[in-house]
N, C-alpha and C positions, 0 to 999 in steps of 0.2 A: 716904588720910591716916590719921591716928590713930583717928578715929571708925570707919572701915571695919575697922581691925584689931581694935578692941574688939568690934564687931558679929560678927566671925568667931569670936572666942574665947568669946563668951557661949553658953550652952546655947540651943538652938532655942526651948525653951519660954519662957525669960526674954525672948528677943528678940521672940517673938510678942506677949507681954504688953505690952512697951514700945511696940510698934507699935500695938497696940489702944488703949492709953492716948493715944498721940499723935493718933489719929483723933478721940478725944473732946475734945481740947484745941483743935481747930481753931475759928476764929471762927464764930459762928452768924449773922453778918451777911449772908451771901450770899443766903439766901432773901428777906430784906428788900430787899436791893439789887436782886434779880431782880424783885421785885414793883414796886419803884419804876421800874425800867427799863421794865417792861411798861406801867405807867400813862403814863409819858412818851411811849413809842412809840405808844400808843393815842390819846393827846391829839394828837400830831402828825398821825396818820392822819385824825383827825376835824377837822383844821384849827382846833384850839383854840389861843388865845393862851396859851402855856405859863405865863408869869408870873402871869396872872390865875387860871388853873386851880390852880396849885400854892398860891398865896396863899389861895384859897378852900378848898382841900382841907386845908391845915395849920391854918387858923383855924376852919373849920367842923366838921371831922371829930371833934375831941375833944368837941364839944358835941352831937353827933348820937347818937341812940339806936343801940344796937348791933343793933337789929332791922332797921334800914333804912339801911345805909350806901350802898345802890346809887345814891342820887342823886348820888354823887361819881364814879361810873364815867364815863369820858370820853364814851361814846356817849349818856349820859343827862344829863350836866351842863349847866346853864344858868348863864351868867354872872349874878352878882348885879345886881339892878336899881339 
């Protein structure tokens, strides 16, 4: 289409710069989504009730010291009493 025609007529250097900038504009949510998927998968493997785990994670993690967030890892998590 029209975009392909413009890309062919632009100098290679200008095209490379535009592609480089496009890479930097991609959403940075993927690592967060991958981490969340990993936590959910681990919770399922450990037979944890997902709703209770995620509720505790989202309410407790912000109040937890950054030195010890490991208590929220699925293999170490204990449901609140």
